[in-house]
N, C-alpha and C positions, 0 to 999 in steps of 0.2 A: 373080912371086910364086907359089909353089905354092898350089893350092886344091883342095878336095875338094867335089864336087857329089854330092848324094844325091837321086835322084828320089823324089817323093812319090806315093803311091797313095791314092785316095779311094774309100771303100766306098760312099758315097752323096752326093748333092749336098745342101748345107745349104739351109734355107729362106731364110736371109738371106746376103748376100754379104760381110758384115763381121762381126767378132766376135773371140773369143779362140781361140787354137790350143792344143792339148794334145799334148805329145810324151812318150812313155814312154821315158826314157833309163836305166832301171834304178835301182838303189839303191846308194849308196856313202856311208859315213860321211864327215863333213866332214874329220876328221883324216886318213883314208886318202886322200881326194882331194888335200888339200894336200901330203901326202907324195909322192904319185905325180906331181903337177903341178910342184912346185917343188924338193923336196929330192932325190929320186932322180935327176933328170936332172943335178944338179950333180956326181954321182959317175960319170957315164957318160963 
């Protein structure tokens, strides 16, 4: 199974070792995401 690994970099160590993570993945409208994910590949 093909997989993509992305190394993470940390600016500073957190005070606690557990908690939430935040990833900035950009912005895309829901309709555009659905089109690119499901509709466009059907025509390729």
